[in-house]
N, C-alpha and C positions, 0 to 999 in steps of 0.2 A: 501525370497519371498517378492514381491512388495506389499506394503500396499496401496490399492486404497481407494478413498473416499467412494465408495459403500460398500466395505467390512467392513471398519471401522464403518460405520453407522449401517449396518445390524447386525454385530456381537456384538457390544458394547452398542449401544443405542436403536435400534428399539425394542428389547424385553421388555424394560421398559416403552414403550408408553402405555397409556390406550388403551383398545381394539378398541374403536370407532375411536380413532385417528390413530391407526395402520392400520385400514382397509380403511381409507380415509385420507391419509396424506395431499393431496391438500386442502381439506376442513379444516382440523385442522390448517394448516398454513395460511389460508385465514380468518378464523372467529375470531372476537374479543372475547377473553375469559374474558374480564372485561368491558362489556358494561355500567355498572353503575359507572365506574371509582372509584371503591372501593380503597381507599388509602392503605388499609391493604394488598391488593394483590401486589401492587408495593413495599410495604415495604419488602415483602419476597425477591424480587429481590435485593433490597438494602442490605438486610442481607446476601444474598448469595455472593454478592461482598465483603462484609466485611470479611466473612469467608475465601474467597479466598486470600485476603491480608494476613490473619494470617497464612494460611496453605501452600501457594505456595513456599516460600523459602525452608522450610524443605522438602517438597515433591519433589522439583526439585534438592535439594542438592546445593542450591546457597545461599550465604549470603544475609540476608534481606537488608543490606545496598547496595548491588550490584543491586538487583532488584528495590528497592525503589519504591514500588507500591503506589504512591501518587495520583493516579487518573489523572495524567497528560498525554498528548500525548506522551511525551518522555518515560513514564513508559511502554506504549504498545510496543514501539520499544525495550526496554530492555527485556521485557517478550518474545517478538517474537524471539530474538536472543538466548534465553535459551531453545526454543522448538526444540531440536535436535531429530533426529530419535532414537538415543540411549536412551534418556530419555523417549521418547514415548513408546518404546518397554519395558523398565523397568517398567513403570507405568501400561502398559497393562497386564503385567504378574502377577501383584499383585491383587488377588481377582478374583473370577470366572467371565469370560466374560459374558456379558448380564445380570449381576445382579448389585444391588446397592452397593455391596461390592467391585466392581472393582474400583481401584484407578484412572485409566485413566478416567472412566466415571465421577466420582465425581470431578476430577480436571477440566475437560472440561466444565461441566455444570456450575460450579461455576466461571470458567474463562470467560465464555460467559457473565455472569452477570457483572463481573468486567469490561470487555471491553465496554459493553453497558453503565455502570455507568460512564465511562470516557467520553463518548459522551454526556451523559445527563448533567454531571457536567461542563465540559469544553466548550461545544458548544450549550447548550440549547436544547438538544434532549429530546424526551419524549418516554416513553415505550409504545409500542403497544403489549398488553399482548396476549399470545397464550397458548395453552394447548397441551403438557406439558409446564411448565413454561420456560424451557430452550430454547424453540423455539421462545420465544418472540423477537420481532423486536424493533429497535429504530428508531423512526420517526425523521428525521433531515431536517430542512429547511435551505437552504443556497442560495448563489447567483447562484448556479447551478440548483436550483429548490428544490422540496421536494422528499425525498426518504425514503423507509423503509429498514433499514439496517439489514440483516440477520446475526448477529454476531456469532451465534452458527455455522452456515455453514461456516463462515470464519475460525473458529477453525478447523472444519473437513478437509477443503481443505488444510489448512496450515500443518496439521499433516500427510497428505498422501504423499507417495513417488512420485516424478516426473516420468512421462512416459519416454520411450526411446527417444522420439522426442520432448519433451516439458518440460518446467519447470513450477512449480506451484508457484504463488505469495505467499509470506509469509504473516503471520498475519499483520506484520508492513506494507507491501506493500499495502494490502487492506485498512488498516486504513488510510494510507497516501492518497490513491487515492479517497476514498469515504468520508473521514471526514476532514483531514487536508487541502487538496488542495481546496475543495469547500468552506471551512470556512476561508481560509487564507485571510489576509488583506495586499496583496503585494503593494497596493497603498501607504502604509506607509513606504515602503523601501526607503532608500536614493537614489537619482539619481546617476548613474555611470557617464553618459555622455549624451549630447544632442542626442535625437533619430535620428536626421538627419545626424549624422556624417557618412562620407564615410568609410566603412570598407571593403577593398578589400578581395577577396578570396585567400586562399592558394591553388593554383591549382595543385601543385605537390610537391614532396619532403616533405611530412608531417612527421616531427619528433618532439620530445618533445622540443628540443632546439630551433628549428625554431618557434614552437608554442609560446614558452615562450618569445622569442625576439619580435614576432609579437605583443603580448599583451603590452610589454613595449613600443613599438613604436607607436601603434595606440590607446591604452587604458591605459595610464599611471595612470589614476585614480584608476584602479583596482590594489590594492596594492599587492595582492598575490592570487594564485589559491586556497589556503586553504589546510589544512592537509588532507581532505577527497578526494581531487581530485586524479584520478588515478596516480599511480607512473609512472616514465619514462618507466619502464619495461612493465607495464600493457598497457600504452599508445602505445608502440611499437607493442604489441600483436594485437591491433585492426587493424593494417595494413590499415589505412585510406587512401583513394585515393585522397581526397581533404578535405578542411575545409572551411565552410562559417560562417559568423558572422552576427547576427542581434540583435540590441538593441530593446527591447520590453518594454511595460508598461511605455511609456514616458521616456525611458532610465533607468528604475529601474532594469532591468535584461538584461543580455547578453545571447543569445542562440547560442551555438557553435554546428555545425552539419556537418556531413560528411558521405559518404558511404564507406563501406568496402566490402570485398568479400562476406560476409555473411548477410549484412543488413545495416541498417541506425543507426548511433549513434548520440545522442544529449546530450548536457550538459548545465545546467542552472547555471549561476553565478550571485551573487549579488555583491555589492561593497566590501563585506567581503570575497568573494571567492566562492568556489564551494558550490552549494546548492543541486542539484539532477541530475540524469542522466536517460536516457531511451534508450532502444535498440529495434528495430523492425526488426526481421529476414525477409528477402525478397529476391526476385530474383535480380540478378545484372543488368538484362536488362528487361524492361526499368529501367533506373537508378531511385532510389527513390528520392522524392522531399520533402523538408520541406519549407514551405513558411508562411509568416506572412500576416494575413488578417485584414484590418481595422486599427483603431487607437483608442486611449483613453480607457475607462473602458471596452468597448465591444470587444476589440482586441482579436483575436483568432490566433491559430497556426493550420495549416492544413498539414497533412502528407499524401502524395500520394505514393503508392507503389503497387507492384504486388508480389503475392506469389503463386508459382506453376501455374503461368499463369493467376491467377485470380486477377484483380485489386481491390483495396480498398482505401477508404479515411478515415482518422482518424482526428477528430477535438479535439483540446485541448484548455483549457484556456491558456492565454499567460504565466502564471507562471508555466506551465508544469503539468505533470501527478502526 
């Protein structure tokens, strides 16, 4: 049976909310539960994060050295990879659902404190306390603006099963999009090549060997695509109709993008190789467009596409999602 976000919340967490919060969730999620900024309240969140570091390896059945929960961004990615449906179901079956004896309940509420603590420690975030405590947000200021990050809800959504027609971003996906990307300092990356270099399009016959030869000919400074770049077999599966190349960030990153039958693919490369990728499912007609807008530190990337006949525009920072 498919595990939805709603069912997971209703069956495992909602029964443990105080009655007044349960009857008006919107108010509970909006109201500051620590208006006097009592440090002892925040200390409870820090303690919950510490408990998670101690209990997570054994609970998940993963070696502590493999998880290495050191409050770094990378640790959130390691943790996210360990959150499999099989482990979720095993934890959910231990202890009565809707009670504080349930292992999944304890694991998630302490895990929310841990991920929040990573934002606080690594990126200068601050707790915005809510009641119950696991609903607390992390207020983060970055070059993308100020946001209140609902880390508990990231956990819920990452543990739910995808629907038949959509995938759900993982915990790591959300952390990358809402923490790492806005807080990144890509201006410190080494320059690959001058941003005005002419980079012709591969208009047809997109194959891995053609792509590799293209980089050697037009961007010899890019020493390698990196270990994490899609394999030749995976690259062939994309069935890309064409590939375009744009140097962004004053030449510090290369954006490679092209349409396929099912949507638009994009890959970001630094001088060291592959950095990240994105895929936007969309209609094949009109063809999706990725274009670079502006220059310097305010440079943006705009994606124009249509899905089920409805046009949309997506704006990204130049260093990607």
